[in-house]
C-alpha positions in Angstrom: 371.6 59.0 48.8 371.6 63.1 48.5 369.8 64.9 51.1 367.4 67.5 50.7 365.7 70.5 53.0 362.3 69.5 53.7 359.5 71.7 52.1 358.5 74.8 53.7 355.4 76.1 52.0 353.1 73.7 50.1 354.0 73.0 47.0 350.4 73.1 45.2 347.0 74.6 45.0 344.2 73.0 46.1 342.3 71.9 42.6 338.9 73.9 42.3 336.9 71.3 40.3 334.3 69.3 41.5 334.5 65.7 43.5 334.0 62.3 41.3 334.3 59.1 40.8 338.2 58.3 39.1 339.2 55.8 37.0 342.5 54.8 38.1 345.2 52.4 36.6 348.1 50.6 38.1 350.4 48.7 35.4 353.5 47.6 34.5 356.1 44.9 35.1 357.2 45.9 38.4 355.4 44.3 41.8 352.6 46.0 43.5 350.2 46.7 41.0 347.0 44.9 43.1 349.1 45.3 46.3 348.1 49.3 45.8 344.8 48.3 44.5 344.1 46.5 47.8 345.5 49.4 49.9 343.0 51.7 47.9 339.8 49.2 48.9 340.5 49.1 52.2 340.7 52.6 52.5 337.7 53.4 50.6 336.5 50.1 52.7 337.0 51.9 55.8 335.2 55.3 54.8 331.9 52.9 53.9 330.4 54.7 57.0 331.2 57.9 55.5 329.8 57.3 51.4 327.2 54.2 52.4 328.4 53.0 49.3 330.1 49.4 48.7 333.6 48.5 47.8 334.1 45.3 45.3 337.0 43.1 44.0 337.0 41.8 41.2 339.9 39.4 40.2 340.2 38.2 37.1 342.8 35.5 37.2 342.3 34.2 40.5 340.2 31.1 41.0 336.6 31.6 42.3 338.0 28.7 45.5 341.2 31.1 46.2 343.0 31.3 49.8 345.4 34.0 49.6 346.4 36.1 52.3 344.1 38.6 51.0 341.2 36.5 50.7 341.7 35.8 54.6 341.4 38.9 55.9 339.1 40.9 53.1 336.8 38.1 54.2 337.4 38.7 57.4 336.5 42.1 57.7 333.1 41.5 54.9 335.3 43.1 52.1 333.6 41.1 48.8 336.8 39.7 47.1 335.8 37.4 43.9 338.2 34.7 41.5 336.4 34.7 38.4 339.2 32.9 36.4 340.5 29.5 36.5 344.2 30.6 37.3 347.3 31.3 34.9 346.8 30.9 31.3 349.8 28.5 30.9 347.6 25.9 33.5 344.1 26.1 32.0 343.1 23.3 30.8 340.8 24.7 28.3 341.6 28.4 27.3 338.1 28.9 25.9 336.7 28.2 29.1 338.9 30.6 30.4 337.8 33.1 28.1 334.0 32.5 29.0 335.4 32.4 32.4 336.5 36.0 31.6 333.3 37.1 30.1 331.1 36.2 33.1 333.0 37.7 35.0 333.3 40.9 33.0 329.3 40.6 33.3 329.2 40.5 37.6 331.6 44.0 37.8 330.2 45.8 34.8 326.7 45.2 37.4 328.7 46.4 40.2 330.3 49.8 38.4 326.7 50.4 37.4 324.1 49.6 40.0 325.0 52.9 41.8 325.8 51.2 45.1 329.4 51.4 44.7 331.8 53.8 45.6 334.9 51.7 44.5 335.4 48.6 42.1 338.5 47.0 41.2 339.3 44.6 38.4 342.3 43.4 39.2 344.1 41.5 36.8 341.9 42.8 33.9 344.4 43.9 31.5 345.3 40.0 30.8 341.6 38.9 29.7 341.8 41.9 27.9 344.8 41.4 25.9 344.3 37.5 25.2 341.7 38.5 23.3 339.7 36.8 25.4 337.3 39.8 26.5 335.9 42.9 24.1 337.7 45.9 25.3 334.6 48.3 23.7 332.3 47.3 26.2 334.7 47.9 28.8 335.5 51.2 27.8 331.6 51.8 27.5 331.0 50.8 30.8 333.9 52.9 32.4 332.5 56.2 30.3 328.8 55.7 31.2 329.0 54.4 35.0 327.3 56.5 37.2 329.5 59.7 38.0 330.7 58.9 41.4 332.0 55.5 40.9 335.7 55.1 41.7 337.1 51.8 39.3 340.8 50.6 40.1 342.1 48.2 37.0 345.5 46.4 37.3 347.3 44.3 35.2 350.7 44.7 32.9 350.5 46.0 29.1 347.2 48.1 29.9 345.6 48.8 26.4 346.4 52.5 25.5 342.7 53.2 25.0 342.2 52.5 28.9 345.3 54.7 29.5 344.0 57.4 28.1 340.5 57.2 29.3 341.7 57.5 32.8 342.2 59.9 35.9 345.3 58.3 37.4 348.0 56.4 35.5 350.7 54.6 37.9 353.2 52.4 35.8 354.8 50.3 38.2 358.6 49.7 37.0 360.7 46.7 37.7 364.3 47.7 39.2 365.1 44.5 40.6 362.7 41.6 41.8 363.8 38.6 43.8 362.4 35.6 41.7 365.2 36.6 39.0 367.6 36.2 41.2 366.6 32.5 42.0 364.2 33.4 45.2 360.8 31.5 45.3 358.1 33.5 45.5 358.1 34.0 49.4 354.0 33.5 51.1 352.4 36.2 52.8 354.4 38.9 50.5 353.6 37.4 46.2 351.1 35.1 46.9 
């Protein structure tokens, strides 16, 4: 480890532009894409009294009955989280049904983005229905471009289409450096569920 001298002067100037809704993308092969989006949702939800608008999470690959840690926590505080899919694609019994769920889920998420009542909409794991061809890219791009000016949208998932990355304001690529699963350690409840 290299020791650094702490900065004694601010390293940046405050931007002069006006505040507006952002498109935020968490992509890459590393762990933490959804986790970062959930942290953002919690931060936004905690400020609801300031902005008076809703925060909502749509999970494109989780089943509606999912009861992972985030579901239990968000339900307990009143932050809406919706499973729109039928789980991992390799567990699906009918991929056309999975595709239809993605399209139906997109219509729900799109309505939330466009209704003017939301501060932040999280589209968790939306890249998978896009790259599997279940959900057409153009309507997603059109919605992101035409959404109300103050609506923030956070999209997560591996291999985010370059067209979304180009449109986005902030893109973070999670890089896999090391993962316990590759060393034979199973997923840990509460960490990776």
